[in-house]
C-alpha positions in Angstrom: -19.5 33.2 193.8 -16.1 34.8 193.2 -14.5 31.4 192.5 -17.1 30.6 189.9 -17.1 34.1 188.3 -14.7 33.3 185.4 -16.5 30.2 184.4 -20.0 31.8 184.7 -18.8 34.8 182.8 -17.5 32.6 179.9 -20.7 30.6 179.9 -23.1 33.5 179.9 -21.0 35.5 177.5 -20.9 32.7 175.0 -24.6 32.1 175.2 -25.3 35.8 174.8 -23.1 36.1 171.7 -24.6 33.1 170.0 -28.2 34.0 170.8 -27.7 37.6 169.8 -26.1 36.6 166.4 -29.0 34.2 165.7 -31.7 36.7 166.7 -30.0 39.4 164.6 -30.3 37.1 161.6 -34.0 36.6 162.4 -34.6 40.4 162.8 -32.8 41.0 159.5 -35.2 38.6 157.7 -38.2 40.3 159.4 -37.0 43.8 158.4 -36.4 42.7 154.8 -39.9 41.2 154.7 -41.5 44.4 156.1 -39.3 46.7 154.0 -37.9 48.3 157.2 -35.0 49.9 155.4 -32.7 52.8 155.9 -32.7 54.5 152.4 -29.6 56.5 151.6 -30.3 60.3 151.5 -28.4 63.6 151.5 -27.8 63.3 155.3 -26.7 59.7 155.5 -23.4 58.0 154.8 -24.4 54.6 153.6 -24.8 53.9 149.9 -27.3 51.0 149.7 -30.7 50.5 151.4 -30.0 48.6 154.6 -32.4 46.8 157.0 -32.7 48.4 160.5 -33.9 47.3 163.9 -31.2 44.7 164.6 -30.6 46.1 168.1 -33.8 44.2 169.1 -31.6 41.1 169.3 -29.2 42.3 172.0 -32.1 44.1 173.8 -33.9 40.8 174.2 -30.8 38.9 175.3 -29.8 41.6 177.8 -33.3 41.9 179.4 -33.6 38.1 179.6 -30.1 37.9 181.3 -31.0 40.8 183.6 -34.2 38.9 184.8 -32.2 35.7 185.3 -29.4 37.3 187.2 -31.9 39.2 189.4 -33.8 36.0 190.2 -30.4 34.4 191.1 -29.8 37.2 193.6 -26.8 38.6 191.6 -28.4 41.9 190.6 -29.9 44.2 193.3 -33.6 45.0 193.2 -33.2 48.7 192.7 -30.9 48.2 189.6 -33.2 45.6 188.1 -36.2 47.9 188.5 -34.2 50.8 187.0 -32.9 48.9 184.0 -35.9 46.6 183.2 -39.1 48.6 182.9 -37.4 51.8 181.7 -35.2 49.9 179.3 -38.2 48.1 177.9 -40.1 51.3 177.4 -37.1 53.0 175.6 -36.6 49.9 173.4 -40.3 49.7 172.5 -40.4 53.4 171.6 -37.3 52.9 169.4 -38.8 49.8 167.8 -42.0 51.7 166.9 -39.9 54.6 165.6 -37.9 52.2 163.4 -41.3 51.1 161.9 -42.6 54.6 161.4 -41.3 58.0 162.6 -42.6 59.0 166.0 -43.0 62.7 166.8 -40.1 64.3 168.7 -42.2 65.4 171.6 -43.6 61.9 172.1 -40.2 60.4 172.0 -38.9 62.9 174.6 -41.9 62.3 176.8 -41.3 58.5 176.8 -37.6 59.1 177.4 -38.2 61.4 180.4 -40.7 58.9 181.8 -38.2 56.1 181.6 -35.5 58.3 183.1 -37.8 59.4 186.0 -38.7 55.7 186.7 -35.0 54.8 186.8 -34.0 57.6 189.1 -36.9 56.8 191.4 -36.0 53.1 191.4 -32.4 54.1 192.3 -33.8 56.2 195.2 -32.5 59.4 193.8 -28.9 60.7 193.1 -27.7 62.8 196.0 -23.9 63.2 195.4 -21.1 62.9 192.9 -17.6 61.7 193.6 -14.9 63.6 191.7 -11.7 61.8 192.9 -11.2 63.0 196.4 -14.4 64.8 197.3 -18.2 64.0 197.3 -20.2 66.9 195.9 -23.6 67.0 197.6 -26.4 67.5 195.1 -29.6 66.9 197.0 -32.8 66.9 195.0 -31.1 68.7 192.2 -29.0 65.6 191.7 -32.1 63.6 190.8 -33.2 66.1 188.3 -29.7 66.3 186.8 -29.6 62.5 186.7 -32.9 62.3 184.8 -31.7 64.8 182.2 -28.4 63.0 182.0 -30.1 59.7 181.2 -32.1 61.3 178.4 -29.0 63.1 177.1 -27.0 59.8 177.1 -29.9 58.0 175.4 -30.0 60.6 172.6 -26.3 61.0 172.5 -25.9 57.3 171.6 -28.6 57.6 169.0 -26.8 60.6 167.4 -23.5 58.7 167.2 -25.0 55.6 165.5 -24.1 56.9 162.1 -21.6 54.6 160.4 -21.2 50.9 160.3 -20.0 49.3 163.5 -19.2 52.4 165.5 -22.0 52.2 168.1 -21.7 48.5 168.5 -17.9 48.6 169.0 -18.3 51.5 171.5 -20.7 49.4 173.5 -18.4 46.3 173.5 -15.3 48.2 174.6 -17.2 50.2 177.2 -18.9 47.2 178.7 -15.6 45.2 178.7 -13.6 47.8 180.6 -16.5 48.5 183.0 -16.9 44.8 183.7 -13.2 44.5 184.5 -13.3 47.5 186.9 -16.5 46.3 188.6 -15.1 42.8 189.0 -11.9 44.2 190.5 -14.0 46.4 192.8 -15.9 43.5 194.2 -19.2 43.9 192.2 -19.4 40.5 190.4 -23.1 40.8 189.5 -22.6 44.1 187.8 -19.5 42.7 186.1 -21.5 39.7 184.8 -24.2 42.1 183.4 -21.5 44.1 181.6 -20.0 40.8 180.1 -23.5 39.9 178.9 -24.0 43.3 177.3 -20.6 43.2 175.6 -21.2 39.7 174.2 -24.8 40.4 173.1 -23.7 43.5 171.3 -20.8 41.6 169.8 -23.3 39.1 168.4 -25.1 41.9 166.7 -21.8 43.5 165.6 -21.0 40.4 163.5 -23.8 41.5 161.2 -23.2 45.3 161.6 -19.4 45.2 160.9 -18.5 47.2 157.8 -20.1 46.8 155.3 -23.2 46.4 157.5 -25.9 43.9 156.7 -28.2 45.5 159.2 -28.3 48.6 161.4 -29.2 48.5 165.1 -31.9 51.2 164.7 -33.4 53.4 167.4 -34.4 50.3 169.3 -30.8 49.4 169.9 -29.0 52.8 170.1 -31.4 54.4 172.6 -31.4 51.2 174.7 -27.6 51.2 174.9 -27.5 54.8 176.0 -30.1 54.2 178.6 -28.4 51.1 180.0 -25.0 52.8 180.3 -26.5 55.9 182.0 -28.5 53.9 184.5 -25.6 51.5 185.3 -23.3 54.5 185.7 -25.7 56.2 188.2 -26.1 52.9 190.2 -22.4 52.1 190.3 -21.7 55.6 191.5 -24.2 55.3 194.3 -23.0 51.8 195.2 -19.4 53.0 195.2 -18.6 50.2 192.8 -17.4 52.5 189.9 -17.4 56.3 189.7 -19.7 58.0 187.2 -16.7 59.9 185.9 -15.0 56.6 185.0 -18.0 55.8 182.8 -17.8 59.2 181.1 -14.1 58.4 180.4 -15.0 55.1 178.8 -17.7 56.8 176.7 -15.5 59.8 176.0 -15.5 59.5 172.2 -19.3 59.7 172.0 -19.7 62.2 174.9 -17.2 64.7 173.5 -18.1 64.4 169.8 -21.8 64.9 170.5 -21.3 67.7 173.1 -19.0 69.7 170.9 -21.0 69.1 167.7 -24.2 70.2 169.5 -22.6 73.4 170.8 -21.3 74.2 167.3 -24.7 73.5 165.7 -26.5 75.8 168.3 -23.9 78.5 167.6 -24.7 78.2 163.9 -28.5 78.5 164.6 -29.3 75.0 163.3 -32.3 72.9 164.3 -30.6 70.4 166.7 -33.0 67.5 166.3 -32.7 67.3 162.5 -30.5 64.7 160.9 -27.1 66.0 159.9 -23.5 65.0 158.9 -21.4 67.3 161.1 -20.2 64.9 163.8 -16.5 64.4 163.8 -16.8 60.7 162.9 -19.0 61.6 159.9 -16.6 64.4 158.9 -13.8 61.8 158.9 -15.7 59.6 156.5 -16.5 62.6 154.3 -12.8 63.5 154.3 -12.0 60.2 152.7 -11.8 57.6 155.5 -13.7 54.3 155.2 -16.4 53.3 157.7 -14.1 50.5 158.9 -11.1 52.7 159.5 -13.0 55.3 161.4 -14.6 52.5 163.5 -11.3 50.9 164.2 -9.7 54.2 165.2 -12.6 54.8 167.5 -11.9 51.4 169.0 -8.2 52.3 169.6 -9.2 55.5 171.3 -11.7 53.5 173.4 -8.9 51.2 174.6 -6.7 54.2 175.5 -9.6 55.8 177.4 -10.2 52.4 179.1 -6.6 52.4 180.4 -7.1 55.9 181.8 -10.3 54.9 183.5 -8.6 51.8 185.1 -5.8 54.0 186.3 -8.3 56.6 187.7 -10.3 54.0 189.6 -7.1 52.4 191.0 -5.9 55.8 192.2 -8.8 58.1 192.8 -6.5 61.1 192.9 -5.8 60.6 189.2 -9.5 60.9 188.2 -9.4 64.6 187.2 -6.0 64.4 185.6 -7.3 61.3 183.6 -10.3 63.3 182.5 -8.0 66.1 181.4 -5.7 63.7 179.5 -8.7 62.1 177.8 -10.0 65.6 176.7 -6.6 66.4 175.2 -6.4 63.0 173.5 -9.9 63.4 171.9 -9.2 67.1 171.1 -6.1 65.9 169.2 -8.2 63.4 167.3 -10.7 66.1 166.4 -8.0 68.4 165.2 -6.7 65.6 162.9 -10.2 65.3 161.4 -10.2 69.1 160.7 -6.7 68.8 159.1 -8.0 65.9 156.9 -10.9 68.1 155.8 -8.7 71.0 155.0 -6.3 68.8 153.0 -9.2 67.3 151.0 -10.6 70.8 150.3 -7.2 72.0 149.1 -6.9 69.0 146.8 -10.5 69.4 145.4 -10.4 71.6 142.3 -12.8 74.7 142.4 -16.0 74.3 140.4 
């Protein structure tokens, strides 16, 4: 298996990219014919009506690859059970929401159901490795894991706000995770990451600024769910620490967490659409969608290097998390400075 891994990775990655790109084109035609459009409003950042639901393409490719790799014995039963049924439920709810708004309570109920199924399939989540020590969690760990899956699912949805950013985040995260998993002797999981990266890249061809289609809830929620479940599984299998996944997803994790805290402090309704994420504020301060997405990609690469170093030397895990926090805090402060500069240059009404 290990000798054939590079060739198999190239083959599956190429197929995933091509199929996803073709399917995205088909979904775009479907969305245009059904008028499934994101119409610009006061809380959005795009300027022209844009089809949505393109994430269905990489969802279909990934789930098909998951089934194939599982049948080939490359993906363990528990992970296949955690990713497949729950991922399908999350994607279906997202697809329906893309067609017509689903009530918040119904969406949350579906998400918690999928999360509970995943944690049960993984046989719970009893401990967390933080670099040199395993923290025992017991049954509370399973509850925290379920909440964590739902949080990651929504977090990814919140961050899908400008052209290309959610797709690029998925590609870079999956690439670095795949490299770490292959190095740690988990070829099946590495292959799955390669497929996810390539399938998302096929969609990203159409979503790159200026976007011709958005991934929609069907794609953003699915990506958050898959990353959360794979993180929990790889932690339990000692193939890749959960904290390494948080490092790779650090831009999305920190932006959403800090923004949520600030909105709660201001007494805002947290589930309503808004434009107060740092990546949105950067666009409003004068940056283009493409430049913000590219800078996010650069940050992701730096976080990937930190994650690799932390996995290679577990004692560096917490210092790497600290360094990542400082790096992202510096990026956030730069956005604040840009806002202040723009406000200073804007004449008073």
